[in-house]
Backbone as CSV, one residue per row, in Angstrom:
resi,resn,N_x,N_y,N_z,CA_x,CA_y,CA_z,C_x,C_y,C_z
1,UNK,1.781,41.403,74.662,0.718,40.434,74.762,1.263,39.091,75.258
2,UNK,2.389,38.628,74.686,2.964,37.350,75.097,3.418,37.400,76.552
3,UNK,3.992,38.533,76.939,4.461,38.691,78.315,3.281,38.628,79.288
4,UNK,2.208,39.299,78.951,1.026,39.298,79.819,0.428,37.900,79.937
5,UNK,0.382,37.168,78.825,-0.125,35.800,78.867,0.755,34.935,79.761
6,UNK,2.056,35.082,79.638,2.991,34.284,80.432,2.878,34.618,81.921
7,UNK,2.733,35.884,82.248,2.666,36.303,83.654,1.348,35.909,84.316
8,UNK,0.249,36.019,83.602,-1.071,35.788,84.196,-1.669,34.431,83.837
9,UNK,-1.053,33.716,82.921,-1.531,32.393,82.479,-2.979,32.420,82.006
10,UNK,-3.357,33.500,81.381,-4.705,33.577,80.829,-4.705,34.503,79.621
11,UNK,-5.690,34.290,78.757,-5.830,35.114,77.571,-6.612,36.372,77.902
12,UNK,-6.367,37.390,77.140,-7.211,38.570,77.224,-8.578,38.217,76.647
13,UNK,-9.625,38.778,77.203,-10.961,38.483,76.686,-11.103,38.923,75.237
14,UNK,-10.385,39.952,74.865,-10.492,40.452,73.490,-9.955,39.452,72.473
15,UNK,-9.109,38.507,72.900,-8.597,37.504,71.971,-9.666,36.496,71.583
16,UNK,-10.734,36.403,72.362,-11.814,35.469,72.061,-12.871,36.073,71.143
17,UNK,-12.715,37.335,70.800,-13.684,37.983,69.920,-13.658,37.359,68.535
18,UNK,-14.832,37.227,67.977,-14.967,36.728,66.613,-15.733,37.780,65.828
19,UNK,-15.240,38.093,64.676,-15.899,39.056,63.809,-16.679,38.285,62.758
20,UNK,-17.955,38.567,62.673,-18.820,37.903,61.705,-19.021,38.842,60.524
21,UNK,-18.656,38.377,59.347,-18.758,39.179,58.133,-19.720,38.479,57.183
22,UNK,-20.615,39.245,56.607,-21.564,38.694,55.639,-21.056,38.977,54.233
23,UNK,-20.770,37.919,53.492,-20.286,38.025,52.119,-21.465,37.759,51.185
24,UNK,-21.760,38.680,50.280,-22.890,38.446,49.368,-22.600,37.298,48.404
25,UNK,-23.590,36.422,48.219,-23.461,35.301,47.283,-23.656,35.764,45.843
26,UNK,-24.420,36.834,45.675,-24.696,37.359,44.337,-24.748,38.877,44.418
27,UNK,-24.681,39.505,43.283,-24.755,40.966,43.272,-26.165,41.414,43.662
28,UNK,-26.259,42.555,44.264,-27.523,43.133,44.741,-28.239,42.215,45.735
29,UNK,-27.493,41.646,46.628,-28.082,40.776,47.658,-28.891,41.624,48.630
30,UNK,-30.085,41.155,48.955,-30.960,41.896,49.860,-31.417,41.056,51.045
31,UNK,-31.794,39.815,50.790,-32.287,38.948,51.860,-31.116,38.321,52.605
32,UNK,-31.400,37.870,53.815,-30.360,37.244,54.625,-29.816,35.983,53.965
33,UNK,-30.659,35.264,53.235,-30.232,34.055,52.540,-29.285,34.328,51.378
34,UNK,-29.184,35.601,50.981,-28.290,35.974,49.878,-26.856,36.205,50.346
35,UNK,-26.627,36.026,51.629,-25.297,36.270,52.186,-24.714,34.992,52.775
36,UNK,-23.408,34.914,52.754,-22.685,33.791,53.358,-21.940,34.337,54.583
37,UNK,-22.273,33.846,55.792,-21.573,34.340,56.985,-20.183,33.708,57.110
38,UNK,-19.192,34.521,57.354,-17.818,34.069,57.555,-17.360,34.625,58.898
39,UNK,-16.869,33.739,59.758,-16.358,34.215,61.047,-14.846,34.353,60.955
40,UNK,-14.360,35.470,61.412,-12.931,35.757,61.378,-12.382,35.696,62.794
41,UNK,-11.492,34.773,63.012,-10.854,34.642,64.315,-9.741,35.661,64.391
42,UNK,-9.528,36.213,65.570,-8.484,37.204,65.735,-7.108,36.664,65.380
43,UNK,-6.342,37.438,64.655,-5.006,37.025,64.232,-4.043,36.852,65.393
44,UNK,-4.223,37.639,66.453,-3.325,37.528,67.604,-3.481,36.182,68.298
45,UNK,-4.707,35.699,68.383,-4.957,34.400,69.004,-4.272,33.296,68.212
46,UNK,-4.385,33.351,66.891,-3.744,32.345,66.040,-2.231,32.386,66.199
47,UNK,-1.678,33.584,66.251,-0.236,33.743,66.395,0.245,33.181,67.723
48,UNK,-0.446,33.496,68.800,-0.071,32.994,70.116,-0.176,31.476,70.170
49,UNK,-1.222,30.915,69.611,-1.387,29.460,69.599,-0.262,28.785,68.819
50,UNK,0.142,29.372,67.710,1.222,28.801,66.889,2.559,28.863,67.626
51,UNK,2.836,29.971,68.278,4.084,30.114,69.033,4.142,29.088,70.155
52,UNK,3.054,28.936,70.894,3.023,27.964,71.991,3.169,26.537,71.475
53,UNK,2.519,26.218,70.371,2.621,24.869,69.803,4.049,24.567,69.367
54,UNK,4.713,25.533,68.751,6.096,25.321,68.322,7.042,25.157,69.504
55,UNK,6.796,25.891,70.575,7.635,25.741,71.773,7.415,24.387,72.434
56,UNK,6.178,23.929,72.452,5.883,22.621,73.045,6.508,21.486,72.250
57,UNK,6.574,21.624,70.932,7.174,20.583,70.092,8.614,20.307,70.499
58,UNK,9.319,21.345,70.927,10.734,21.207,71.270,10.951,20.401,72.541
59,UNK,10.014,20.455,73.488,10.237,19.817,74.787,9.348,18.616,75.065
60,UNK,8.344,18.379,74.258,7.389,17.317,74.573,8.059,15.950,74.614
61,UNK,9.066,15.717,73.795,9.775,14.440,73.812,10.541,14.211,75.096
62,UNK,10.964,15.291,75.749,11.710,15.188,77.004,10.784,15.067,78.208
63,UNK,9.626,15.669,78.117,8.695,15.708,79.244,7.842,14.446,79.317
64,UNK,7.450,13.934,78.170,6.571,12.773,78.112,7.395,11.510,78.320
65,UNK,6.859,10.580,79.074,7.538,9.319,79.376,7.876,8.553,78.104
66,UNK,8.953,7.777,78.159,9.346,6.971,76.998,8.333,5.865,76.717
67,UNK,7.516,5.510,77.705,6.488,4.495,77.474,5.262,5.066,76.758
68,UNK,5.176,6.376,76.681,4.081,7.028,75.957,4.430,7.052,74.477
69,UNK,3.593,6.473,73.650,3.881,6.415,72.220,2.947,7.258,71.370
70,UNK,1.736,7.446,71.800,0.774,8.194,70.991,1.009,9.695,71.128
71,UNK,0.763,10.417,70.063,0.786,11.876,70.029,2.167,12.481,70.272
72,UNK,3.231,11.708,70.064,4.589,12.226,70.179,5.279,11.988,68.843
73,UNK,5.879,13.031,68.315,6.536,12.927,67.005,7.645,11.880,67.049
74,UNK,7.665,11.023,66.046,8.687,9.988,65.957,8.315,8.695,66.661
75,UNK,7.226,8.705,67.404,6.748,7.501,68.081,5.366,7.165,67.541
76,UNK,5.069,5.870,67.493,3.766,5.467,66.982,3.101,4.508,67.951
77,UNK,1.798,4.638,68.089,1.049,3.774,68.992,1.085,2.326,68.510
78,UNK,1.267,2.135,67.212,1.358,0.783,66.667,2.546,0.028,67.270
79,UNK,3.649,0.733,67.516,4.818,0.100,68.141,4.460,-0.478,69.505
80,UNK,3.701,0.265,70.280,3.317,-0.200,71.615,2.425,-1.431,71.530
81,UNK,1.504,-1.440,70.585,0.616,-2.604,70.469,1.385,-3.835,69.986
82,UNK,2.378,-3.660,69.121,3.195,-4.790,68.676,4.018,-5.364,69.829
83,UNK,4.573,-4.495,70.652,5.338,-4.953,71.821,4.426,-5.698,72.785
84,UNK,3.219,-5.171,73.001,2.269,-5.834,73.895,1.908,-7.220,73.366
85,UNK,1.707,-7.350,72.068,1.406,-8.659,71.473,2.571,-9.626,71.641
86,UNK,3.798,-9.149,71.471,4.971,-10.006,71.647,5.085,-10.498,73.084
87,UNK,4.799,-9.619,74.040,4.862,-10.003,75.456,3.791,-11.041,75.767
88,UNK,2.603,-10.850,75.239,1.506,-11.792,75.485,1.814,-13.150,74.863
89,UNK,2.381,-13.157,73.655,2.680,-14.408,72.954,3.836,-15.183,73.584
90,UNK,4.748,-14.501,74.269,5.912,-15.214,74.825,5.673,-15.773,76.206
């Protein structure tokens, strides 16, 4: 599955399937209101997303410019705003 995703740069349509399960709220549930719908996302999709996120974490600091502060681990957008204020004040 991972190899196919890497080669074709797209997900299989089956990974987008969602299974809807009706869980009864009480015993002897009969009406639709007596059930709680729960959607189950495919486990393979979650696994692939987690693997890709972990791989991106390793390289995002090298790929993203040093002037980019938001959304990068170890950098904070507050630092950029403080530097901007210091430049404006001087």
